[in-house]
C-alpha positions in Angstrom: 0.0 -0.2 -0.1 1.1 3.7 -0.9 1.7 5.7 2.1 1.9 9.7 2.1 3.8 11.4 4.8 3.1 14.7 6.2 5.7 16.7 8.4 5.1 19.6 10.9 8.6 20.6 10.5 9.1 20.1 14.2 12.6 19.5 14.9 11.8 16.1 16.7 11.0 14.6 13.4 14.3 14.1 11.5 15.9 13.6 14.7 13.8 10.3 15.3 13.4 9.4 11.8 8.7 9.8 11.8 6.0 11.8 10.6 3.9 14.0 12.2 1.1 12.0 9.8 1.2 9.0 7.5 -1.7 8.2 5.4 -1.8 4.9 4.2 -5.3 4.4 1.7 -8.2 5.8 3.6 -6.2 6.1 7.3 -4.5 8.9 8.8 -2.4 7.9 11.3 -1.1 11.2 13.7 2.4 11.0 15.6 2.2 12.1 19.4 1.5 15.6 18.8 2.4 18.1 21.8 2.3 21.8 22.4 3.8 24.6 24.6 1.2 26.4 27.2 0.6 27.5 30.5 -1.0 24.5 31.5 -2.8 21.2 30.4 -5.9 22.1 28.9 -4.0 25.0 26.7 -1.8 22.4 25.8 -4.7 20.1 25.0 -6.1 22.5 22.7 -3.0 23.3 20.9 -2.1 20.1 20.6 -5.4 19.5 18.9 -5.5 22.6 16.4 -2.1 21.6 15.4 -4.1 17.8 14.4 -6.5 19.2 12.6 -3.9 21.4 10.6 -1.9 17.8 9.7 -5.4 16.2 9.0 -6.3 19.3 6.8 -2.7 18.7 4.9 -3.9 14.9 4.4 -7.2 15.8 3.2 -9.1 14.9 6.3 -11.0 16.7 9.3 -11.7 16.1 12.7 -15.1 15.0 11.4 -12.6 11.8 10.2 -11.0 11.1 13.4 -12.3 7.8 15.4 -9.6 7.3 18.1 -7.5 9.2 20.5 -4.9 8.4 23.1 -4.0 11.0 25.3 -0.8 11.2 27.9 -0.7 13.0 30.5 2.1 13.7 32.9 -0.2 14.0 35.9 -3.7 12.0 36.0 -4.8 15.3 38.2 -5.2 17.2 35.0 -7.5 14.5 33.7 -10.6 16.7 34.2 -9.2 19.8 32.2 -7.8 17.6 29.4 -11.2 15.9 29.4 -12.8 19.1 28.7 -10.7 20.3 25.9 -11.1 17.2 23.9 -15.1 17.3 24.8 -14.7 20.5 23.1 -13.0 19.5 20.1 -15.0 16.4 19.7 -18.5 16.4 21.4 -20.5 16.0 17.9 -18.0 13.7 16.7 -17.1 11.2 19.8 -13.9 9.1 19.1 -12.7 5.9 21.1 -10.2 7.7 23.6 -8.1 6.6 26.0 -6.3 8.8 28.6 -3.4 7.6 30.3 -0.6 8.7 33.0 3.2 9.1 31.6 5.8 9.4 34.0 6.9 12.4 31.6 7.2 13.7 28.2 10.2 14.9 25.8 10.2 17.8 27.7 9.7 18.6 31.1 7.4 21.4 30.3 5.2 19.4 28.2 2.3 18.0 30.0 -0.1 16.8 27.4 0.6 14.3 24.4 -2.3 13.6 21.9 -2.4 11.1 19.4 -5.3 11.0 17.0 -6.3 8.0 13.9 -8.8 9.3 11.2 -10.8 7.3 8.3 -11.6 9.5 5.2 
């Protein structure tokens, strides 16, 4: 199957050898996405906006998202991150997982989000 790769230009992509998103047939896989911000809610909203942008570049939209995976460094941020997810996906309601991890690549990052979309 042919793959189309999409880059966000983030410095991590060439360093680790990955693409921000890969489209394989009708499915688009979006790599873990982060965003700087003052708190977990702001970071989650920013990450979802970045996901929306790369999906648009790949010919999709948030409406096509069927699954999200959310990683937080503090489970106490669940409510604020869940609110950001609800505000973004309330009508869409993808399958979703939220788990706590011990750390992300930078200490100031609190949230990382992956998505899978099917066109």
